[in-house]
N, C-alpha and C positions, 0 to 999 in steps of 0.2 A: 325440363329437368335440369336440378342443379349439379354444378361439377364440383367434387371436390379435389382441390389443388393440394398438394405437397407443404405440409408445415416445415420450414426451417430451410436453411441451405441443402445445396444439393452435394452428393458425394465429393464432387470435383472442387465445390467452393469450400466444402468443409475442409478438406486436405490442404486446401491454400490457406485457409483461416489457422489451422493447427501449425502449419510451417511458419505463419506470421508471428503466431503466440511464441513459439520457440526462440524466434530471432529477438523478438522484443525483450523476453525474460533474460536471454544470454546475454544483451545488451546492458540489462539492468544488474543484473549478477557481476558484470565486469565492472559497472561503473562502480558500485557500492563497494567492491573488494578493495579499488583504490582509494575510495573515501574513506572506508573505515580504516586504513593502514594510516593515511594522512592525518583524518581528525585523533586517532587516539596517540600517534607522534606529537603532534602540535598540543594537544590537550595536557599530557605529560610534562610538557615542556614550559607550559603557561600555567600549570598546576589548575587546569580549569575543568570544572567536573561537566560543566554544559559540553565542552568539545568532548570530553571522554565518554559522554553517554549519547552524544552525537555518532561517535565512532561504533560503540556498542550498538546502536539503533541499526546500522549500516549491518553489521553481522546477522542479525535477527532479520533484516529485508532479504538479507541471502538466502537465508534458511526457508523464507517464506515462498522465493522464486525458485529453489529448486526443489521445493515439494511439486510447483506447476511444470518445472521441466521434467520431472520424473513421470509425471501423469501423460505430458504429452510426447513422450519419449517411444510410449507404444504407436505403431503404426495404425493398428487396428482401433477403428471407432469405438468398437463395444468393449474392448480394455480401456480405454481412455476413460471412458464413462464409469467403468466398474470401479476405476481408481478416483473418481470424483470424491467420494465421502472422505476418505484417507487424506487427502490432500487438503479438503477444506479443515478437517482437525487440525492438520500441521499448521495453518495459516491462522488458526483461530486460537491456538496455543501461543504461536508468536505475538499477535496482537496483546494478549493478556502478560505473557514475559515483558514484554515493551513498557506496559503499564506499569507492571511491579518494579521494575528497573527506573523508570522515571520517578514514581513516588518516592522510593527509597533514595534516589539522587536528590530531589527535592529536599526531603528531610535533612539529609547530609549536609547539603549545599546552605541552608538556612541556619543551621544549627554548628557549622563548622566555623573555625576561628582564623582559616586562611583564607584570603581573597585570592581571587585568579588575577594575575595578570595580563595585561591587555595582549591581543594578538591579531593583527594585521593579516597573518596568512590564513587565521582561522575567519576573518570576516569575508576574505575572497572564497574560499571554500564553502561557506554557508551560500554566499551571492552566486556561485555557479551552480550549486546544487538546487535553489530556489529558480534558476532560471531553465535547469535540464528537466527535473523530475516532472513538474507537471506535465510536458508532451508526452515522455514515457508512460505516465500514468492514464492519460487520456486514450492513446495508441492502444495501450491493451486492453482497456475498459470497451470502448468501441468495438475491437476484435472479440472480445470475450463474449459481448452481450449478443452480438449477430451469430455467433458459432452457440450460444447458448451453455456457455461454460461458467458455472457459480465459482469454481476455483481459481480461474482466470480473473475474473471481475473481482474477487476478494484479495487477491494479489495486486491488482492495480490498487485497490482501495490503501493497503499496504504503502504501496508507492507514492499515494498521493499523501499519505501520514508523515512520511519523509519530507514532503514538501513543507507540511503544517511545521514540522521540527525545524528545519532550514529555516523559516522564518521567525520561528522563535530563538533559535540559536543565534542569528545574525542580530536580531533586536537587542538579546541581551548583550554581545558583546560589543555592539556600538553603543549601548547604555553604560556600560560599563567603562568603554575606553573615554567617551565622552563627558559623563555626568557620574561616574561613579557609582550606578543603581546597581550593586550587586545583586539586589534580592528581586529583580523584574525577571531575569529569565526563571529562576525556579518557581515563581508564581504562575507565570505564561505555562510553564511545563508541565502544571497540573491540568491545565485544561487538555492538553494533549493527552494524558494519562486517563482522563475521562472519555475522549474520543475513542482511544485505542479499546477501551472495556466495550464500550457499543459496539464498533466494528468486529471486535471478536466475538461477541454473543451473536451478532448477524450471520459471522462466518458459519458459527458453529451450528445454527438452525437452518443456514441458507442452503441446504445441500438439495433442494428441488429446484431447477431453474430451466428454461426452456429459450430457444431462439426467440428473437421478436417478431411476431407475426406480421403480416401484410396490414396496415392500418384499418383495412375494414374486415377485418376478420375476427376481432375482439372488440365488442361494443363496451364503452366506457361510461361515466357516470353522464347524465343528460343527453346520452344517444351518441356522444362523441367518442372517435376510436381512443382504444386504451393503448398506453405507453407501452406497456409490455402483456403478455397472457400467462405470465407466472400468478403464481397465489400472492396473495397481499404480504409484503415484508420480504420479499425474494430478495436474495442477494444481487441479482441481476436489476431489479427494479430499484432497489433503495438508493 
């Protein structure tokens, strides 16, 4: 006789994962608040649209993370699930807002007449963010997948997008400082805008998510275990 095993973490494990997500998101918010203040200050001083855009991206990241904090502020698991869709909508809108701003910023940078000054502190800020953000994103994504929270996974992608922006900013500032290629950063930022639109679309659609099942419970192609039991295109599996 087949035995039906429960799918997903136990209630105790679920509560532990929820607390871990709150901690990771709290750290992300604190870091991004500091990052936004520093980037906007340095950007204004150096007339750098790239640094100012990076600072505004940090503000958007805070709004995305705050949506997840609101969702997981509820102690009851059923309430958290009920808030999932609204949190995903907020995250999706933040992705699109970021894409719109980056695109506008690129146009202004390419058509502007004032070149940005070099900014060594800006280079340091971008390098630090490039080192920190991947770890925060990976930890939140892993926890969100185990818990089955699409909003937590979507927010981890927002953090990962901040990593890409950090790399673009670092490359742009270095190329501007060493070679005078002021056009490099705006063109690379267009790639980030395209990625942001895709992630926003996925977050808007990806309101169905489930905990990753045991490898043997959901068959995949060719008889191999599936990586996730969600529907194709799910935020958790993407």
